[in-house]
PAZA-653243 format. One record per residue: residue number from 1; x, y, z of N, C-alpha, C in turn; chain. Coordinates in Angstrom, 3 decimals, m for minus. Atoms other than C-alpha are relative to their C-alpha. Layout:
# residues N
[r NUM,[X,Y,Z],[X,Y,Z],[X,Y,Z],"A"]
...
This chain:
# residues 197
[r 1,[1.153,0.101,m1.168],[233.641,m81.132,m109.805],[0.461,0.030,1.498],"A"]
[r 2,[0.395,m0.768,m1.517],[234.671,m79.783,m106.403],[m0.428,1.428,m0.571],"A"]
[r 3,[0.872,m1.419,0.131],[233.671,m76.486,m107.929],[m1.579,m0.054,0.032],"A"]
[r 4,[1.576,m0.055,0.087],[230.338,m77.922,m108.915],[m0.801,m0.420,1.384],"A"]
[r 5,[0.027,0.381,m1.352],[230.193,m79.170,m105.195],[m0.379,1.479,0.749],"A"]
[r 6,[0.176,m1.585,m0.878],[230.886,m75.891,m103.477],[m1.442,0.309,m0.546],"A"]
[r 7,[1.143,m0.802,0.756],[227.750,m74.242,m105.919],[m1.152,m0.519,m0.045],"A"]
[r 8,[1.463,0.767,0.265],[225.171,m77.657,m105.992],[m0.869,0.637,0.890],"A"]
[r 9,[0.676,m0.473,m0.503],[223.790,m76.546,m102.824],[m0.962,0.926,m0.425],"A"]
[r 10,[0.363,m1.404,0.249],[222.467,m73.323,m103.923],[m0.530,0.265,m1.647],"A"]
[r 11,[0.671,0.228,1.323],[221.994,m73.971,m107.583],[m1.317,m0.832,m0.078],"A"]
[r 12,[0.764,0.963,m0.415],[220.175,m77.136,m106.727],[m1.959,1.134,0.343],"A"]
[r 13,[1.051,m0.872,m0.037],[217.807,m74.534,m105.114],[m0.374,0.804,m0.792],"A"]
[r 14,[0.229,m1.307,1.395],[217.559,m72.165,m108.025],[m0.740,m0.357,m0.501],"A"]
[r 15,[0.247,1.031,1.137],[216.779,m74.955,m110.184],[m1.945,m0.046,0.488],"A"]
[r 16,[1.660,0.684,m0.518],[213.422,m75.969,m108.187],[m0.536,0.827,0.326],"A"]
[r 17,[1.122,m1.187,m0.076],[212.293,m72.594,m107.921],[m0.307,0.350,m1.593],"A"]
[r 18,[0.458,m0.782,0.957],[212.707,m71.837,m111.387],[m1.158,m1.038,m1.098],"A"]
[r 19,[1.108,1.349,0.824],[211.097,m75.127,m112.373],[m1.314,m0.279,0.746],"A"]
[r 20,[1.215,m0.177,m0.189],[207.970,m74.337,m110.181],[m1.141,0.753,m1.125],"A"]
[r 21,[0.976,0.092,0.650],[206.018,m72.412,m112.253],[0.946,m0.207,m1.621],"A"]
[r 22,[m0.201,0.821,1.664],[207.845,m74.464,m116.015],[m1.128,m1.253,0.108],"A"]
[r 23,[0.837,1.509,m0.649],[206.077,m77.576,m114.198],[m1.449,0.249,m0.610],"A"]
[r 24,[1.942,m0.901,0.662],[201.890,m77.405,m115.551],[m0.296,m1.929,m0.216],"A"]
[r 25,[0.790,1.089,0.142],[200.154,m80.949,m115.130],[m1.521,0.116,m1.068],"A"]
[r 26,[0.573,m0.347,1.031],[198.065,m81.983,m118.056],[m0.847,m0.989,0.946],"A"]
[r 27,[0.952,0.835,m0.242],[195.682,m83.896,m116.953],[m0.085,m0.892,1.192],"A"]
[r 28,[m0.633,1.139,m1.420],[196.099,m87.214,m114.206],[1.331,0.174,0.464],"A"]
[r 29,[m1.233,0.495,0.297],[198.849,m88.253,m115.265],[1.541,0.470,m0.665],"A"]
[r 30,[m0.882,m0.765,1.267],[200.980,m86.275,m117.955],[0.588,1.324,1.024],"A"]
[r 31,[m0.365,m1.868,0.278],[203.155,m83.036,m116.806],[1.320,m0.578,m0.577],"A"]
[r 32,[m1.146,m0.400,0.578],[205.540,m81.399,m118.565],[0.886,1.306,0.808],"A"]
[r 33,[m1.168,m1.497,0.007],[208.620,m79.417,m117.629],[0.442,0.486,m1.167],"A"]
[r 34,[m0.765,m0.767,1.402],[209.805,m76.603,m119.731],[1.480,0.094,0.236],"A"]
[r 35,[m1.261,0.271,m0.411],[213.103,m77.084,m119.869],[0.774,1.669,m0.792],"A"]
[r 36,[m0.288,m1.222,0.552],[215.547,m73.957,m120.734],[2.079,m0.347,0.529],"A"]
[r 37,[m1.731,0.445,m0.593],[219.783,m73.779,m120.456],[0.355,m0.071,1.111],"A"]
[r 38,[m0.405,0.195,m1.318],[219.516,m73.573,m116.376],[m0.540,m1.710,m0.149],"A"]
[r 39,[m0.245,1.363,0.456],[217.975,m76.568,m116.717],[0.641,m1.264,0.151],"A"]
[r 40,[m0.690,1.272,0.764],[219.534,m78.825,m118.904],[1.344,m0.036,0.514],"A"]
[r 41,[m1.539,m0.063,m0.929],[222.814,m77.513,m117.123],[m0.036,m0.531,1.401],"A"]
[r 42,[0.299,0.364,m1.701],[221.749,m78.612,m113.767],[0.257,m1.564,m0.580],"A"]
[r 43,[0.172,1.001,m0.624],[220.672,m81.913,m115.550],[1.701,m0.637,m0.607],"A"]
[r 44,[m1.391,0.986,m0.025],[224.339,m82.543,m116.927],[1.146,m0.043,0.887],"A"]
[r 45,[m0.825,0.179,m1.513],[225.858,m81.707,m113.561],[0.236,m0.650,0.354],"A"]
[r 46,[0.845,0.973,m0.751],[223.897,m83.920,m112.399],[0.885,m1.474,m0.321],"A"]
[r 47,[0.238,1.240,0.923],[224.438,m86.616,m114.899],[1.640,m0.005,0.288],"A"]
[r 48,[m1.551,0.893,m0.302],[228.220,m86.314,m114.200],[0.260,0.035,1.265],"A"]
[r 49,[m0.643,0.310,m1.379],[228.398,m85.989,m110.438],[m0.272,m1.647,0.249],"A"]
[r 50,[0.369,1.388,m0.422],[226.498,m89.243,m110.327],[0.731,m0.977,m0.911],"A"]
[r 51,[m0.756,1.317,0.696],[228.575,m90.694,m113.179],[1.345,m0.129,0.409],"A"]
[r 52,[m1.077,0.162,m0.519],[231.584,m89.654,m111.658],[0.862,0.797,m1.540],"A"]
[r 53,[0.077,m1.070,1.562],[231.957,m87.814,m115.280],[1.913,0.440,0.554],"A"]
[r 54,[m1.224,m0.591,m0.771],[236.336,m86.846,m114.846],[0.497,0.130,m1.677],"A"]
[r 55,[m0.530,m0.416,0.565],[237.379,m86.549,m119.024],[m0.885,1.591,m0.297],"A"]
[r 56,[0.645,m0.492,0.609],[235.963,m83.734,m121.400],[m0.638,m0.719,m1.192],"A"]
[r 57,[0.730,1.692,1.183],[234.800,m86.155,m124.145],[m1.400,m1.041,1.017],"A"]
[r 58,[1.098,0.322,0.217],[232.740,m87.457,m121.739],[m1.562,0.801,0.811],"A"]
[r 59,[0.549,m1.708,0.247],[231.141,m84.104,m120.666],[m0.564,0.292,m1.799],"A"]
[r 60,[0.684,m0.433,1.249],[230.905,m83.202,m124.229],[m0.966,m1.070,m0.521],"A"]
[r 61,[0.014,1.895,m0.123],[229.827,m86.792,m124.679],[m2.666,0.482,0.247],"A"]
[r 62,[1.734,m0.863,m0.309],[226.168,m85.124,m122.304],[m0.249,1.022,m0.568],"A"]
[r 63,[0.052,m1.644,0.492],[226.287,m81.541,m123.726],[m0.247,m0.122,m1.788],"A"]
[r 64,[0.829,0.222,1.836],[225.735,m83.175,m127.651],[m1.139,m1.087,0.856],"A"]
[r 65,[1.030,0.155,m0.811],[222.941,m85.119,m125.537],[m1.510,0.746,m0.057],"A"]
[r 66,[0.471,m0.242,m0.632],[221.248,m82.751,m124.057],[m0.143,1.924,m0.076],"A"]
[r 67,[0.714,m1.270,0.182],[221.660,m79.315,m125.496],[m0.817,m0.092,m1.466],"A"]
[r 68,[1.080,m0.369,0.862],[218.724,m80.493,m128.833],[m0.863,0.657,0.876],"A"]
[r 69,[1.259,0.105,m1.282],[216.264,m80.183,m125.389],[0.363,1.884,0.208],"A"]
[r 70,[m0.163,m0.833,m0.102],[217.539,m76.726,m125.473],[m1.200,1.707,m0.703],"A"]
[r 71,[0.924,m0.991,1.286],[214.704,m74.006,m127.114],[0.988,0.764,0.013],"A"]
[r 72,[m0.491,m0.903,0.881],[215.663,m71.552,m129.517],[m0.907,1.501,m0.032],"A"]
[r 73,[0.953,m1.138,0.071],[214.018,m67.821,m130.136],[m1.666,m0.967,m0.607],"A"]
[r 74,[0.790,0.257,0.869],[210.628,m68.628,m130.556],[m0.444,m2.404,0.321],"A"]
[r 75,[0.147,1.760,m0.241],[210.455,m72.717,m129.669],[m0.516,0.018,1.889],"A"]
[r 76,[0.381,0.467,m1.614],[209.050,m73.974,m126.024],[1.123,m2.138,0.095],"A"]
[r 77,[m1.164,1.620,m0.098],[211.392,m77.318,m125.011],[m0.643,m0.228,1.234],"A"]
[r 78,[1.034,m0.287,m1.074],[209.437,m79.604,m122.794],[0.917,m1.804,0.299],"A"]
[r 79,[m0.399,1.439,m0.259],[210.454,m83.031,m120.880],[m1.543,m0.397,0.591],"A"]
[r 80,[0.930,1.173,m0.445],[207.094,m85.612,m120.840],[0.165,m0.941,0.790],"A"]
[r 81,[0.140,1.366,m0.779],[206.686,m87.379,m117.806],[m1.351,m0.702,0.031],"A"]
[r 82,[1.191,1.035,m0.455],[203.719,m90.423,m117.621],[0.970,m0.539,1.618],"A"]
[r 83,[m0.224,0.354,m1.171],[203.765,m90.412,m113.742],[m0.692,m0.553,0.382],"A"]
[r 84,[0.763,0.497,m0.833],[202.834,m93.263,m112.567],[0.376,m0.469,1.257],"A"]
[r 85,[m0.582,0.278,m0.721],[203.522,m94.835,m109.497],[m0.113,m1.951,0.702],"A"]
[r 86,[m0.060,0.918,m0.260],[202.702,m98.553,m109.282],[0.122,m0.391,m1.074],"A"]
[r 87,[m0.222,0.949,1.416],[203.403,m101.889,m111.580],[m1.856,0.252,m0.537],"A"]
[r 88,[1.019,0.655,0.717],[199.311,m102.134,m111.809],[m0.162,1.231,m0.876],"A"]
[r 89,[0.340,m1.770,1.261],[199.248,m98.154,m114.034],[0.829,m0.355,m0.668],"A"]
[r 90,[m0.787,0.075,0.970],[201.696,m98.983,m115.341],[0.035,m0.982,m1.090],"A"]
[r 91,[0.263,0.717,0.897],[200.649,m102.395,m117.088],[m1.465,0.753,m0.715],"A"]
[r 92,[1.875,m0.482,0.611],[197.093,m100.459,m117.277],[0.817,1.221,m1.045],"A"]
[r 93,[0.013,m1.742,0.618],[198.497,m96.880,m118.909],[1.609,m0.389,m1.458],"A"]
[r 94,[m0.658,m0.836,0.984],[201.688,m97.017,m121.055],[m0.107,m1.576,m1.092],"A"]
[r 95,[0.800,0.205,1.370],[200.570,m99.653,m123.493],[m1.199,1.201,m0.885],"A"]
[r 96,[0.913,m0.637,0.561],[197.843,m97.513,m123.826],[m0.216,1.655,m0.938],"A"]
[r 97,[m0.191,m1.359,0.390],[199.020,m93.780,m124.527],[1.536,m0.462,m1.326],"A"]
[r 98,[m1.218,m0.206,1.220],[201.935,m95.236,m127.113],[m0.777,1.324,m0.835],"A"]
[r 99,[0.523,m1.703,0.727],[201.872,m91.999,m129.189],[0.091,1.291,0.563],"A"]
[r 100,[0.803,m1.514,m0.521],[201.305,m89.153,m126.663],[0.951,1.166,m0.591],"A"]
[r 101,[m1.545,m1.095,0.411],[204.444,m87.523,m127.047],[m0.472,0.709,m1.719],"A"]
[r 102,[m0.361,m0.914,1.495],[203.734,m86.932,m130.530],[m1.973,0.657,0.043],"A"]
[r 103,[1.709,m0.118,m0.362],[199.726,m86.322,m129.660],[m0.218,1.540,0.776],"A"]
[r 104,[0.562,m1.040,m0.215],[200.358,m82.435,m128.138],[0.267,0.654,m0.691],"A"]
[r 105,[m0.210,m1.287,1.247],[199.727,m79.040,m129.345],[m0.478,0.934,0.598],"A"]
[r 106,[0.444,m0.971,m1.147],[199.778,m75.808,m128.065],[m0.869,1.020,m0.362],"A"]
[r 107,[0.778,m0.399,0.614],[196.989,m73.716,m128.304],[0.053,1.287,0.146],"A"]
[r 108,[m0.105,m1.236,m0.680],[197.491,m69.890,m128.335],[m0.691,1.722,m0.660],"A"]
[r 109,[1.199,m0.716,0.390],[195.284,m67.087,m128.345],[m1.504,m0.369,0.716],"A"]
[r 110,[1.136,0.462,m0.868],[191.701,m66.301,m126.924],[m1.401,m1.726,m0.600],"A"]
[r 111,[0.804,1.234,1.191],[190.026,m68.307,m130.094],[0.867,0.238,m0.660],"A"]
[r 112,[m0.710,0.763,0.901],[192.593,m70.529,m131.308],[m0.393,m0.133,m1.414],"A"]
[r 113,[0.255,0.563,1.297],[192.025,m71.086,m135.122],[0.758,m1.019,m0.817],"A"]
[r 114,[m0.953,1.926,0.838],[195.050,m73.844,m135.199],[0.759,m0.332,1.149],"A"]
[r 115,[m0.897,0.109,m1.198],[197.769,m74.924,m132.928],[0.782,m0.274,m0.984],"A"]
[r 116,[m0.947,0.433,0.598],[201.065,m75.622,m132.944],[0.183,m1.593,0.379],"A"]
[r 117,[0.505,1.845,0.179],[201.657,m79.512,m133.418],[1.797,m0.460,0.878],"A"]
[r 118,[m0.874,0.848,m0.789],[204.318,m81.229,m131.137],[1.135,m0.324,m0.938],"A"]
[r 119,[m1.139,0.384,0.389],[207.991,m82.050,m132.631],[0.686,m0.516,0.768],"A"]
[r 120,[m0.315,0.817,m0.432],[209.617,m84.794,m131.555],[1.929,m0.076,m0.578],"A"]
[r 121,[m1.136,m0.420,m0.014],[213.317,m84.717,m131.097],[0.740,m1.527,m0.986],"A"]
[r 122,[0.705,1.527,1.167],[214.167,m88.062,m134.571],[0.779,m1.247,1.423],"A"]
[r 123,[m1.225,1.228,m1.284],[217.795,m89.385,m132.120],[m1.366,m0.596,1.583],"A"]
[r 124,[1.506,0.972,m1.094],[214.893,m89.416,m128.626],[m1.015,m0.892,m0.234],"A"]
[r 125,[1.514,1.201,0.413],[212.034,m91.261,m130.292],[0.822,m0.711,m0.509],"A"]
[r 126,[m0.895,1.591,0.399],[214.679,m93.894,m131.421],[m0.134,m0.599,1.054],"A"]
[r 127,[m0.189,0.554,m1.912],[214.972,m93.929,m127.652],[m0.753,m0.605,0.620],"A"]
[r 128,[1.368,0.179,m1.199],[212.036,m93.809,m126.097],[m1.352,m1.068,m0.940],"A"]
[r 129,[0.917,m0.284,0.915],[209.500,m94.625,m128.992],[m0.750,m1.672,0.446],"A"]
[r 130,[0.463,1.592,0.382],[207.925,m98.455,m128.857],[m1.179,m0.206,m0.482],"A"]
[r 131,[1.439,0.042,0.488],[205.059,m99.392,m130.982],[m1.940,m1.019,0.870],"A"]
[r 132,[0.729,0.531,m1.149],[203.617,m101.674,m127.976],[m0.607,0.857,0.861],"A"]
[r 133,[m0.501,m1.452,m0.976],[204.931,m98.848,m125.005],[0.151,0.573,m0.225],"A"]
[r 134,[m0.495,m0.733,0.141],[205.311,m96.066,m124.435],[0.904,0.184,1.066],"A"]
[r 135,[m1.040,m0.369,0.088],[208.323,m94.688,m122.580],[m0.645,0.752,1.137],"A"]
[r 136,[0.824,m0.942,m0.908],[207.267,m93.028,m118.847],[0.697,1.443,m0.397],"A"]
[r 137,[m0.562,m1.194,m0.344],[209.852,m90.048,m119.999],[0.438,0.068,m1.577],"A"]
[r 138,[0.020,0.201,1.296],[209.908,m88.400,m123.799],[0.608,1.768,0.082],"A"]
[r 139,[m0.758,m1.328,m0.595],[211.980,m85.084,m124.272],[m1.284,0.666,m1.466],"A"]
[r 140,[1.251,m0.527,1.467],[209.278,m82.668,m127.438],[m0.075,1.292,0.253],"A"]
[r 141,[m0.153,m0.967,0.224],[209.402,m79.015,m128.439],[m1.169,0.452,m1.011],"A"]
[r 142,[0.929,m0.396,1.076],[206.897,m76.798,m130.274],[0.915,1.449,m0.242],"A"]
[r 143,[m0.465,m0.867,0.138],[208.261,m74.511,m132.623],[m0.693,0.987,m0.548],"A"]
[r 144,[0.903,m0.721,0.651],[206.547,m71.541,m133.220],[0.565,1.099,m1.249],"A"]
[r 145,[m0.223,m0.977,1.274],[206.201,m69.001,m136.735],[0.480,1.594,1.226],"A"]
[r 146,[0.248,m1.352,m1.024],[207.306,m65.290,m135.482],[m1.321,0.610,0.387],"A"]
[r 147,[1.631,m0.188,m0.420],[203.315,m64.739,m135.814],[0.202,m0.621,1.346],"A"]
[r 148,[0.627,0.676,m0.639],[202.645,m67.463,m133.480],[1.052,0.351,1.578],"A"]
[r 149,[m0.512,m0.774,m0.698],[205.617,m66.416,m131.288],[m0.034,1.180,0.793],"A"]
[r 150,[1.144,m1.184,m0.571],[204.214,m63.061,m130.404],[m1.351,m0.339,0.444],"A"]
[r 151,[1.280,0.218,m0.728],[200.747,m64.086,m130.214],[0.298,m1.025,1.126],"A"]
[r 152,[m0.473,0.836,m1.779],[202.419,m66.755,m127.120],[m0.004,1.162,1.101],"A"]
[r 153,[m0.628,m0.622,m0.784],[204.043,m63.568,m125.873],[m1.492,0.340,0.913],"A"]
[r 154,[0.870,m0.838,m0.848],[200.697,m62.035,m125.430],[m1.069,m0.669,1.054],"A"]
[r 155,[0.614,0.947,m0.426],[198.842,m64.869,m124.625],[m1.172,0.272,0.059],"A"]
[r 156,[m0.084,1.573,m0.984],[196.640,m66.626,m123.238],[0.105,m0.930,m1.418],"A"]
[r 157,[m0.393,1.146,0.568],[198.027,m70.088,m124.218],[m0.739,m1.141,0.566],"A"]
[r 158,[0.411,1.122,m0.249],[196.668,m73.740,m123.596],[1.352,m1.240,m0.241],"A"]
[r 159,[m1.001,0.970,0.850],[198.759,m76.961,m123.578],[m1.325,m1.298,0.123],"A"]
[r 160,[0.792,0.606,m0.053],[196.677,m79.795,m124.739],[0.340,m1.345,m1.161],"A"]
[r 161,[m0.113,1.331,1.360],[196.610,m83.866,m125.926],[m1.260,m0.099,m0.664],"A"]
[r 162,[1.984,0.213,0.578],[194.190,m84.966,m128.252],[0.549,m1.775,m0.466],"A"]
[r 163,[m0.084,1.839,m0.461],[195.388,m88.739,m127.522],[m1.643,m0.415,m0.215],"A"]
[r 164,[1.217,1.369,m0.132],[192.519,m91.342,m128.037],[m0.674,m0.311,1.548],"A"]
[r 165,[m0.229,0.709,m0.566],[193.414,m92.423,m125.138],[m0.356,1.005,1.922],"A"]
[r 166,[m0.509,m0.837,m1.387],[194.342,m89.215,m122.642],[m0.623,1.513,m1.119],"A"]
[r 167,[0.740,m1.226,1.044],[191.983,m86.135,m124.051],[0.607,1.146,1.117],"A"]
[r 168,[0.625,m1.209,m1.003],[192.803,m82.711,m121.790],[0.873,1.374,m0.562],"A"]
[r 169,[m0.327,m1.426,0.527],[193.368,m79.232,m121.487],[0.679,0.705,0.639],"A"]
[r 170,[m0.339,m1.544,m1.288],[195.125,m76.703,m119.428],[0.551,0.981,m0.401],"A"]
[r 171,[0.405,m1.108,m0.067],[195.248,m73.425,m119.541],[1.707,0.160,0.656],"A"]
[r 172,[m1.433,m0.385,m0.221],[199.266,m71.819,m119.384],[m0.035,0.992,1.433],"A"]
[r 173,[m0.097,m1.183,m0.739],[199.523,m69.714,m116.284],[0.502,0.609,0.056],"A"]
[r 174,[m0.445,m1.512,0.272],[200.322,m65.914,m117.020],[1.740,m0.334,0.435],"A"]
[r 175,[m0.826,m0.084,m0.829],[203.385,m66.866,m114.335],[1.696,m0.975,m0.646],"A"]
[r 176,[m0.547,1.219,1.636],[204.500,m70.169,m117.203],[m0.193,0.911,m0.522],"A"]
[r 177,[m0.097,m0.709,1.598],[204.287,m68.255,m120.237],[0.750,1.403,0.353],"A"]
[r 178,[m1.515,m1.246,0.189],[206.467,m65.206,m119.114],[1.039,m0.643,0.234],"A"]
[r 179,[m2.115,0.216,m0.028],[209.730,m67.080,m117.711],[0.099,m0.541,m1.377],"A"]
[r 180,[m1.020,0.670,1.105],[209.423,m69.105,m120.681],[m0.074,0.771,m1.748],"A"]
[r 181,[m0.902,m0.934,0.767],[209.279,m66.230,m122.861],[1.227,0.483,m0.008],"A"]
[r 182,[m1.776,m0.444,m0.465],[211.907,m65.210,m120.597],[1.195,m0.342,m0.505],"A"]
[r 183,[m0.541,0.645,0.086],[213.696,m67.537,m121.409],[0.718,0.576,m1.905],"A"]
[r 184,[m0.045,m0.008,1.004],[213.890,m66.395,m125.412],[0.489,1.654,0.238],"A"]
[r 185,[m0.274,m1.579,m0.245],[214.369,m62.551,m124.295],[1.774,m0.471,m0.001],"A"]
[r 186,[m1.465,0.330,m0.132],[217.760,m64.282,m122.745],[0.778,m0.774,m0.656],"A"]
[r 187,[m1.655,0.289,0.981],[219.276,m66.379,m125.386],[0.187,0.367,m0.970],"A"]
[r 188,[m0.025,m1.158,0.876],[218.967,m62.945,m127.571],[1.087,0.060,0.680],"A"]
[r 189,[m1.234,m1.042,m0.767],[220.866,m61.102,m125.148],[0.989,m0.423,0.118],"A"]
[r 190,[m1.560,0.322,0.039],[223.663,m63.688,m124.615],[0.336,m0.592,m0.689],"A"]
[r 191,[m0.693,1.019,1.195],[224.553,m65.463,m127.780],[m0.269,m1.301,0.686],"A"]
[r 192,[m0.081,1.017,m0.614],[224.008,m68.566,m125.982],[m1.563,m1.134,m0.179],"A"]
[r 193,[0.950,0.615,0.399],[220.677,m69.720,m127.875],[m0.063,m1.352,m0.334],"A"]
[r 194,[m0.275,1.422,0.439],[220.762,m74.036,m127.896],[1.067,m0.946,0.755],"A"]
[r 195,[m0.854,0.151,m0.245],[223.843,m74.347,m125.845],[m0.407,0.171,1.737],"A"]
[r 196,[0.156,m0.536,m1.289],[223.986,m74.966,m122.081],[1.870,m0.006,0.207],"A"]
[r 197,[m1.591,m0.201,m0.538],[228.392,m75.062,m122.343],[0.578,0.953,m0.371],"A"]
């Protein structure tokens, strides 16, 4: 904990900078932040700090929860936020957006003939999904074939929601796409794909 406190301010600044290109607005109230090994490590460190975790077992518990969110080569992993600021907005939108986490797709290429559908980790879905109202945070992943991953690398790409109550498309900026592809290259080089530890 003391070692983390010494590096925390600089690490936090680095993560904020990293997330700038990885935060994508999809319509007026949904934002996705694409995760990688660094962002997940920061999340775990912050959880350990806030909850004063002191044992290896506690830290391992956090690693077990968050490691599945780290994308491997050909994958994109994101935290989806439904960004509502008032009680009235929450009451209006959360019941309408049930299933929003399963309604996303990644459209790749200039004239996409298909789309990579989102997947949702069953453990996170069990905790966050309800029949009558959605949560304001979800964890999602896009798993591409090698051909799709190469097409994504070349660009362009767009993120879409095809939810009946929330139909929006956002083109991914080249900087965003390059940052995400950089995760794949880093994971292969380091051999650390899928782990924050």
